[in-house]
N, C-alpha and C positions, 0 to 999 in steps of 0.2 A: 315503570321501574321503581323498585322499592328502596331507592338510595338517593341521598343528596350528594353533591359534589363539592370538594374543596380543592382549589388550585393555588398552590403556594408560589407566588410570583414576586415576593418582596425582597429576595436576597440579592446581594451584589456579587459579581464574578470578577475577582481581581485578575484571573488568568486571561480575561478578554481585553485587559489593558485599555487602550484608547477607545475601543468600541463601546464600552459601557460607562464612559465618563459622563454621557449625557442622556442615557436611556437604560432601562432595566434589561437584563438578559432576555426576559420573556417578550420584550418589545422588539427584539432584533429582527430585521427583515430576512425573509427566507424565500428563495426560488422566484424572485421577481415580483411577486404579488402578495405574499403572506407575511404575517408576523409569527414569531415562534409560538405564542400563546394560542393562535388559531387552531393548532392541531389538538391541543387538550380540550379546548372549547367545542370543537367540532365532534370529537369523540364523545364528549358528554351528551351533546345534542343528538347525535346519531344513535347513541345507546339509550335514548329516551329518559335521560336523567332530567327531571323537571326543574330542579332548583340547584343553582351553582353559585358558590361564593368564591371570588378571587381576592386573595389577600396580597395587597401591594404595599410597598414601602420605599425602597431605594430607587431614586431617579424615576419616579412613577408618573410624571406628567404626560409623556407621550403615550404611555401604556393606558392611563386613565382616559385620554382623549380617544384612543382606539376603541375603548370599551364603553363609550358614551351612549351607545344604543345597543340593546340586546337583540334587535330584529335580525341582524346579520347571521346570527347563529340560531335563530328561531326560539329564543327564550322569552319573547314578548307575548306572554299569554296570561290568562286570568289566574291560573294556579302555577305557583313556582315563579321562576324568573332568574335573572342574572344580578348578583349583588357584588359590589366592589367595596371592600373594607380596607381602610388605612388606619394606622395607629391613631387613637383618639385619647385626648386628655380628659380624665374623669375625676370625680372626687376621690376615687379609690386607686387610680392608676395614673402615673405620669411618665411611663416608660415607652420607648419605641419597642417594636418587636425584638425580643432578645434572642430569638431562635424560632425554629419552626413550631415546636410545641407551645411556646409562649404566644405565637401568632394565633394559633387555634384557641388558646386559653382566653386571650383578650377579646375573642369573638364567639365565646361559648354560648351566648344567647341565641345565635343563629342555629346551633345544634339543639339547644334545649327547647326552642319553639318549633322545631321540625318534628314530623311524626313518622318519617321513614325509618325503618329499622337499621339501615346500613349507611355507611359513609364511604365514598370513593375519594381518596386523597391522591393528588398527582402534582407534579411540578409543571411550570410553564415554559421550560426551556428545552423541551425534547420534541423531536420530529418523528411522528409515527401515526399509524391508524390502529385502533383497537376497539373491539366490541366488549365493553365492560360487563354486559349481561352474561357473556360466557364465563368471565372471571368470577362473577358473583355466583353463578351456578356451581362452579368448581369449589368456591368458598363454602357454600352450603353443603355440598356433597362430602367435603372433608370434615365438616363440623369444626372449622377452624375458628380461632379467636381473631387471628390476623392473617391475611394472605398478601404475600409480596410478589409482584410480577417480576420475573427474572429473565435475563437474556444470556445465552452462552456466546462469549466472544470468540471470534475466529483466531486461529493461531497467529501469534505475532502482535495482536492488539494489546495495548497496555490497560490492565485492569486496576492499576493503583489509584486512579482518580475516582473510582467508584466504590460502593460498598460491595464486598464479595461475600458469597454465601456458600455453605456446604449443606447438603441435604441427605437424608437417609433414603432407603428404597421406597418409602411411602411419601416422599417429597416434603417431609417435615424438616424445617431448618434447625440444625443443631449447632451451627457455627456462623457467626456474622461479624465481619470486620469492616469498619468504615475507613476507606482510603488507606489501606495498609502500605507500609514501606515495602514489603515483599508479599505479593499476592499468592496465596496458597490455592486459589481456585480461579478458574476462568468464567465462572458463573457470577454475574453481577446483578445487583438490584437496579431496576429501572426507575425507582422512586415513585412507583404506583402501588397503592395499598388499598385493601378493603378491610373494614373493621366494623363491628356492630356499634351503632351510635352511642348506646348507653355505656358500653365499655370504654369507648374513646373519651367520653366526658369524664369518667372516673379516673382513667389513667392520666389524662392531661391535668386534672385538678391535683392529683397526688404528685405528679411530676413537678409542677410549679411550686407547690407547697414545700417541696424539698429543695427549692432553688435550682432546679434542673430545667433546661429550656429547649433541648434539642430532641426532636421526635425520634431520630434514628438511634443516637447514642443512649438517650435516657429512657426510651420506651422499648424500641425493638431489641436492641442489644441487651439491655438490662433485664428484659422479661423473656428472653429467648428460651430459657429452660423452665419458666413458670407458666407461660401461655403457649397454646398450640398455634405456632406460627408456621405456615406452609408456603412453599414456593410454587408459582405458576409459571411455566416456561413458555415464552412467546418465540415463535420462529419468524415472525413478520419483521419488516424493516423497522428499526428503532435507532435513533442517533441523538446524542446529547450535544449541545452546542456551546458548552461552558468554557471552552478555550478558543483561542484564535485559530489554531490548526483544525480543531473539530468543527468550528463554524464554517471555515473554508471548505473542508471536505464534505460536509453535509450539503452545502449549496451545490458543489460540483457534482455530487451524486445525481442531481436532477438533470444533468446532461446525459445520463444513461437512460436509454429507452425504457428499460424495465421499471426504473424508479419513477420516471415521469408518468408512465401508464398507471402505476399503482396509485399515485396520488391524484393525477389529473383526470383519468378516464374511468377507473374502476369505482364501482359503487361501494360504500357511500362517499359522498363528496366532502372535501375540506372547504369550509366556508371562511370568508373574511369580509372585512369592511370594504365596500366597493367605492372606488374613486371615479368620478365622472370625467374621464380623460379620453382624448382621441386615440385611435390606434397608432402604433409606432410608424414612423415615416422613414423610408429608405430612399435617399436622394441618389441621382445618377452618380455612379462610381463607387457606391457603397458595396462592401463585400462582407457578408456575414456567414460564418460556418459554425455549425454545432454550438449554437448559443441560444440563450433565452433573452429576449428583449421585451421589456414591459411597455405598457401603454404610455403615451405622452412623450416617448423618446424620439429623437431625430438623429439619424445616422448618416454621416458623410464619409467616414473612413472605413477601416478594416477591423472586424471583430471576430475573433476565433476562440472557441472553447471558453466562453466567458458568460457571465450573467449580468445584465444591465437592468437595474430597477427603474422605477417610474421617473419620467421627466429628465432623462439623461440626454445631454447634447454632446455629440461626438463631432469634432471639427474636421476640416479637410486634411487628408493625408495622415490622419491619426491611425495608430496601430494598437489594438488592445488584445492581449493574449493571456489565457489562463488566469483571468482576473475577475473580481467582483466589483461592480461600480454601484454604489448605493444611491438612494433617491436624490433627484434634483442636483446632479453634478454637471458642471460645464467643463468640457475638455477642449482647450484651445487647439488651433491648427498645429499639425506636425508633432503632436504629443505621442510618446511611446510608453505604454504601460504593460508590464508583464509580471505575473506572480504577485499581484497586489490586491489589497482591499482598499478602495477609495471611499473615504467617509462621506456621508451625505451632505448635501448643500455646500459642496466645495467647488472652487474654481481652480482648475489646473492650468497654469499659464502655457501659452503656446511655446513650442520648441523646447519642451522639457522632457526628461526621461526618468522614469521610475521603474526599477527592476528589483524584485526580491531575490537577492543572490543566495542568501543562506536561510531559506524558509520564506514565509509569507510576510510581505511588507505592508504595513498600514500607512496609507497616505492621507495626511490631513492638510487642510487649506492653510492654517496658521496665519490668516489675515492677508494673504496675497491678493484677494479680490479687491481690497481697498488700496493696494499699492500700485495698481495698474494705471 
C-alpha cells in the first residue's frame, strides 16, 4: 500500500456527556469486545497500510493503554508500525493540539520522514469496514487533490451534526458545510480523506501559519474551489458514536443478524486487544434473549435485547432490558435496568430501579460501592 495512515483520536465529545469524562471517544467500548478505534486500526491493517500514527490528547490514558502493543492489529513488523503521538512541549511549541490541522502540524516530522506518496486520514470514533485501497484507486482515477469518503443518510436521519456535501455529476465537491443549522444535503462526510502527502504538508503548514487549525473548515472548505476535491460514496455500514443516542444505537445495531455477520463473520476481521478471561457463565435460572454477553461475565437474572461487556455480574432476579452494561459492573440482586447505559466499574445496589423514561439514561455509581 503506497499510503501512510493518520487516525485523529484526540478530540473530546461533549455530546457524550458522562461517558467521555474519563475516556476519549475513540476508547468507547463497542459490541461487547471492541473499542471504537479498533475499526479504523483494523481497516488500516486489512488495507495493508504499513505505518499508522494515532494522534491522542483528551482523556487519553485508557486509549494509550489499549494501544500499548501493535501486535493485535498486525503492525508489529520491521517496516512501518503503529505510532501513538500526544502533544509534546518543545523549544518551539508549548501548545496542546488546537485543532485537527494543528495536531497533524505538530507531528509533521512523521509525514516528512515517510516515503509513501499518499496519506489516509480518518477519525477514531466511527464503526465501519472499508478497503482503503479501493478509495485510493478511485482517488488516482479522478486525479483528485483530496478525496472525501461520503455516505448518503437514510430519510429521517439528522445530517446537522456532520459535514454535508454537494457534488456535480463527476462527483467533484462544489459545496461543503460543516455542521449546518439547516442541512441542504443528505450526503455527509464520514471524516475519511485521502490526500497526497506532499500536498498535505504544504496545506497544513500554510494553514497554521495563518493561525487556522481545523482540517475541515480551514483546508477542505477553504480550498473546495481551488483544489480538486472529490467525493467517494460508500454503501457499507458506517456509524459515528459521538453522541449518547448514536453510541446507544450503534451498539444496539449489533443485535441485528446482518450487522453481526458483517463485522463478526465476513472477511476481513475486526481485530482488538485480547483479554485472557473465561467464557461467560450462565447459572441456573438465567434467561438471556437476543443479547451479546462478553467473556468474564456471570449471569443469574434475565437479560433481553441488551449488550453486556466484559466481567459483568448480574445478581439474582435482576432484569436488564434494552440496555448497555459496560465493563466490570456489579448488579445487585433484584435490580431492574431498562433503556440505560451503565458506566463501567460501577456497583448498582440491590433492589434498585433505573429506567430511561425520556431517552437513554446514563447510570453512574457515584460512590455507592463505598456506602454499602
